[in-house]
N, C-alpha and C positions, 0 to 999 in steps of 0.2 A: 652584516646586514645594515642597511642605511635607510634614511628618510628620502623618499622619492616624491618629487613635485610633479604636478600635472599641468599641462598647458591645454586649454580647450580649443578645439577646432570646429565646433558644431556650426556656428553661423557663417564661417568662411569655407574651409576646405571640406568639411562634411557636407555642407549645403552644395558645394560645387561638384564634389565627386559623385554623390548619389542623387542629387536633385537638380542637376544642370545649372546650379548657381541661381536659379529662379524660384526655388521652393519657398523662401522666406521673404517677407516684406518688413517694412519698418515697424509697424504695429506689433507683429509677431515677436520681433526681437526685443522691442521695448518692454513688452509685457513680462517677459521672463528675466530681463536683465538684473533686477534687484536680487533675485534668487541666485543667479550665476555669480553675483558679487559676493554672496555669502559662502559659496562653496570653498573658497580658499585657493583658487587657481593661481599659479605663478604668473600667468598672463592669459589673455583671450586673443586668439588669432582672429582679428576682426575683418580686415578687408585688404584688397589690392586695388590698383587703379582699374583693372578689368572689372572687378566687382562693382566699383563705383559706376562704371559705364553701364553695367547690367541693370543697376537700380534705375538709371535714367531711361534706358531703352525699353526695358520690359515691364517695369513697374510704374514708370512715370513719377518716380520719387526722387527727391533731392538727396544725394548721398551725404552731403555735408550736414543736412538736418538729421539724417539717420545717425551719423556719428555723434553729433552733439547730444541727441536724446539718450543714446546708449551710454555715453560718457557720464552724463548727469546721474544715471541710475547705477553706475558701477564705479564709485569714487575710490574703492580700495584695490581695484584690479587693473593693471596696465593693459591697454588695448594695443594690439600689434598690427603693423602694416608691413606687408611683404613686397619688397621691390623686385622687379623682374628685368633688371638691366637699365640701360640709359633710355628709358621711355616712360611716358605717362599716358595711359589710355590708348593713344594712337600707337601703331607699330612703327611709325616714323621716328627715327633717332632724334632725341630731344637735346637741347643745349643744357649746359650746366646751370645757366641762369634760370631756365624754366624749371629744371628739376629742384633746385634749391627753393624756388618760389612755391612749388607744389608741396614740398616737404614742410615748409614753414606754415602753410595753410593747414596741413594735416596736424601739426603740433598745436596750432592755435585752436583747432576744433576738437582736440582730445586724444590724439595719438601720442603715446609715451614711449613705445618700443618700435624699433625698425629692424626687421629681419632682412639683411642685405644678401640678395641672391644675384649671381650673374650666371646666365645659361651656359657659359663656357668655364665657369670657375676661374675666371681671369683674376688673378690676385691684384694686380695694379688697379683694375677697374673696381674691384670690391673695396680696396683701400680708399680710392677716391670717393666712392659712394658713402663710405663710413664717415669721411670728412664732411661731405655735404649734409648728411642727416644729423651729425653732431652739431654742425654750425647752425642748422635750422632749429635746434633746440631739443633734439631727441634725447631722452633720458637713458634708454638702454639701446645699445647698438649691437646686434647679434649677427655673426657671420653664418650664412646658410650654405654649407658645403654639399653640393648636389651629387649624390651617388650614382654611379653607372658601372656597367661591366664592359670591359674591352681588354685586348691583349696588354695594355699598359697600366690599367687601373688596379694594381695590387695594393696591399695594406701599406707598403712603403710609400706609394704615390700619395695616398690619402694623408699619411703622417706628414709628408713633406709639405702638402698644401696647408694642413692645419697649423704647422709650425710657422709657415710664412705669413699666415693671417694673424695668428695670436701673438707672435713675438713683437709685433709693432705697437701693442698697447692700445690699438684703436677699437678693439671689440671687447664688450663686457662678457659675452658668452659666445659659444659656437654650437651649431646643431648640424647633425648629419641628416640630410634631407633625402629620403629614398622614395621618389615619386612612383617607381615601378613596383615597389614592394618586393625587392629582389634580395634583401639581406635576410639570410637564414640565421637560426640560432647559432649554427656552427661558425658562420662568417662573423657574427656579432662577437663571438668569443675571442677572435683574434683582432678584429678591426677596432673595437672600442679601446682595448688596452694600448694598441699601437698609436692611436690618435691622442688618448689621454696622456701618454708618456711625454709628449712634446708640448703640452698646453699649460704646464705649470698649474696655477690655482684657478684658472678660468673654467667655469662650469661647462659641461658637455650635455647637450640635449639630443634626443633621437625622435625623428619623425618618419613614419613609414605608412604603408597602405596594405590592406588585407586582400589585395587583388588576387593573389594565388595562395592565400592562407598562411603566410609565413610570419607576418608582423607580430601577432600575439605571442608567439614563441620567442621571436627575436627580442621583443620588449623585456621579457623576463630575464633573458641572458644579459641584455644590456644593463639592466638594473644590478645584476650580480657583478658586473664589471665596473660599477661605479658611476654610471650615468646619472646625472643630476635630475633630469626632467624627461617625461614622456608625453607625447602629444596624443590626445584621445578626444572622442566625441560622445555626445549623448547617444544612447543605444539605437534610436531610430534613424539617426544620421550617420551611424558608424558602420563598419564592415563594408561589404560590397567592395567598391574601389576606394573607400574612405579609410579612416584610421580605426584602430581597435576601439571597442566600447569602453567608455569611462568606468562604468560600474563593474564590468567583468575584470578589467585590468586592475582595479583597486582590490577586488577580491583575490585575484591571483597573486598580486604582490604581497598582500598580507599573509596569504597561505604559505608562502615560502620564507616568511620572516621579516620582510621589509615593513617599514612604517609609511603610511600615506596619511598625512595630517590634513584631512578635509572634513567639512561639516556633512555628515552622512545623511542627515535629514534634507539638507539642501540638494545634495546629489540625487536623492530619491525624487524630490519634488521637480527638479529640472528634467530628469529622465521621464517622469510621468507626463509632464507638460508637452515635451516634444513628441512623445508616443501618441498622445491624444491628438495633437496637431497633425501629425503625419497621417493618421487614420482619417481625420476630418477632411484633409486637403488631398487625399489620394496619393500621397507621396510614398514611394517604395521604402520598405525596410528589409534589408537583406543580411544574410550571414556572410562569413568570410568566403572568398572565392575558392573554387576547386584548384588543387595543385596542378598547374599546367606548365610543363617544362619549356614549352614554346616561348614563354615570356622571357626566359633567360637569353633567347636569341634575338627576338624582335624588340623586346623591352618597351612596347607601346603602352603608355599609361591607359588605365581602364576607360576614362572618359573619351580619349581620342579613338580607342578601338571601338567603343560603342557608336561613335559618330560614323566611323568608316563602315561598320556593319549596316547601319541604317541607310547610308548612301547606296551601298550595294543592293540592299533589299528594295529600295525605292526604284532602282533601275533594273530590277529583276536579274541581277548578276551576282547574287550571294554565293554562287558556286565558285566564284573567283577568289574567295577569301584566302584559302591556303596559298594560292599563287602570290597574292598581294603580300601576305606575311613573309613569304620567302624573299620577295623583292625588297621588303623593308630592310632585311639583313644586308642585301647587296648595296642598296642605296646608302645606308648608314656607313658602311665600310668605304664606299667611294667618296663620300663627303667628309672623311676624316674622323669618323666615330663621334659625331656630336652627341652630347648627353640628351637622352630622350626626355626632355622637359620643355615646357613652353618657352619659346616658340618652336624649338627644333623638332619636337615630337610631331607637331602638326606639319612642319615642312617635309620631313622625311616620309611620313605616312601619305601625304598628298602626292608627292613625287612618285612614290611606289605605286599608288593607285593609278596615276596617269600612265606610268610605264607599262603596266599590265593591260590597260584598256586602250592604249594607242597602238598604232601600227608598228612603231618601233620605240625602243627605250629613249627617253629624253627628247622625244619629238616635241613634246609640250613641256615647257619649264615655267612654273609660276614665278612672278617677279620676286617674291620673298626668297625663293631658292637662289635666284640669280644674285640678289643682294648678299645672301650668305656667302656665295662663292666669291663675290667681289670683296669680301672682307668687312662688310658693314657691321657684322655681329662680333668681330674679332677673329683671331687665328685659331683654327681647329687644333685639338690636342695632338692629332696625328696628321701627316700629309694626306691631301686628297689624291684620288686617282688622277694622274696627269692628263690622261685623254679626256676624261669627263670635265675636268677643270678647264682645259683649253677649249673644249667644245662650247661650254657655256659662256666663258669669257669672250670668245670671238663672235658671239651672236650679235645681231643688230640691236636686239633689245638690251643686251648688256652695255653696249656703247651708249645707248640713250640713258640708262640708269646711272651710268658713271658721271653724267653731267647734271643729274637732277639736283635741284636746289635743296639745301639743308633747311631745317625748321627755322622759321623767322625768329627774330629777337622778340622780347616782350614788348618793346616799344612798337615794333612793326606789327605785331599781333593786335595790340590795342588800337593802332591806327586803322587796321583792317576791320576789326570786329566792332569798334565804336565804343563810346563812353556810356556811363550811366549804369553799368553792371557792377555788382560786388566782385571782389577778387575771386571768390569761389565760383560764381556763375561765369565770370570771364574765362577761368581756366577750363571749365567744361566746354564753353563755346570755342576755345582755342584748340581743343583736341577731339571734338565730337561734331557730327552733323547738326547744323543749326535747328532743323525741324524737330529733332529729337529733344533738344533742350527746350525749344518753344513748347512742345507738348507737355514736358515736365512742369514748366512754369504755369501753364494753363490749368493743369490738374490741381494746383494748390497744395497746401500742406498735406503730408501723409496722415493717415488715420492714426489715432492714438490708441494703443492697447489692442488686445485681440482676445476673443472668447470663442473657442472652437465649437461650442454648443450653438452659436448663432449661424454657423456655416449653412445648414439646410435652409434656414429662413432667408438668408442673404441670397442664396442661389435661386430660391423661388421668386423673390422680388426682382432679381436681375432678369430671370426668364420671362416673368409677366410684363415687365416694363419694356422688354424688347419686342413684344407683340403689338404692333402699331394699331391693329384693327380691334383690339380688345376693348369692349365697352364697359365691362365691370368684372368684379371679382367677388366670389362668395366662399368663405372658409368656415366650415362647421366641424365641431367635434363635441363630445359630451360636455355640457357646461360652458361652451364657448361658441359664439357666432359672430363672424365679421363679414360685412357686406360693403363693398365699395362700388360706386358707379359714377359715370360722368354726369 
């Protein structure tokens, strides 16, 4: 039995998986940050470039301000940034110059740990990203090896990938990232030892999702196999398509003899805070998903599947879901078995939906699928279907995309965007629509702190102030009377 560390995913992946990445704002995070710092997490999974864009687009909040405020309140716990390939916010491929610039700003504003993920598990690309993040000042560089199922992805494949990454000395840790929640306890029993055997003394972490109810069992077996850290969330943001619950995982680990060295009072306070917040804000709290073997075939992450179901319902075509899921399997095989993680899960699911709803398969091909086939995201793990590859590459749109300009240099971007902006605002303007950044700036600083008990009052004030013809307001209750008029 061993001591197991926890990495918290509440404000990033838990928020994303179960609350659409929009459930939490800066004040909510800042309020609980000091308590989270007391828990004793190995790190806090804090943000990605996509989450930074969500803060601007949906909350009109400055993601750099959010990061600084949280960093000030958590001096003892490293905050982690997850890379998703050679891109920052925009899906357009970025230059190394822009990526290093972005990483340096992240370090300057409080990021200490970088989790390096490549959607194709491309080892040279991950090693290059490790160099960029280290050069920018990252303290911990962690390789995120993204799990999938296919005819070639056996334990030996994962051990080979882990060895290629860790023997370079460029990574401080490695974690197995299972976005589909596909690793069972039985698979963890063989996979974890195979990977650990080639890693030397480098710690191994495990990150999974409870989408089909396997992760909680896989976590316990992973702990028995010597995994250093497990990724969990506060109970209200856990389960569903998110990670296992922090408090339940702690109890389960201790019950089978492992040590989890955390501040139990802080754990309880954090859990209570997010539960009250979720209830006040109407955010869903769910249990682990039902065991559904279809996931082993289509492997669509829960968030993407939810979006697909909503799109079918909105167009009154939900009866097509079984056909779309079957088509996902075909499309993924034809495209060389891409790992079902951002952006590939979205690309495969969208193409499958279009194939089912169009007159013929591949009649409509989104630009991002065409870019994938053209090799913009790297080389697939297995060969693509030659007929599909040729059909897409020979299209008129593919020829147009082959000649599209790459992202401009920093100097070119500064000349286009203009001077007078901080580096942080400039980077947002270089990768996002200007009107969204303008709205963020106009909104001013984010609110400080959060009290869920004020939610009904704030909702009432917002509703009243939206009524333009309202001439006055009278509120009465025993011992209290408030009357406002023009």
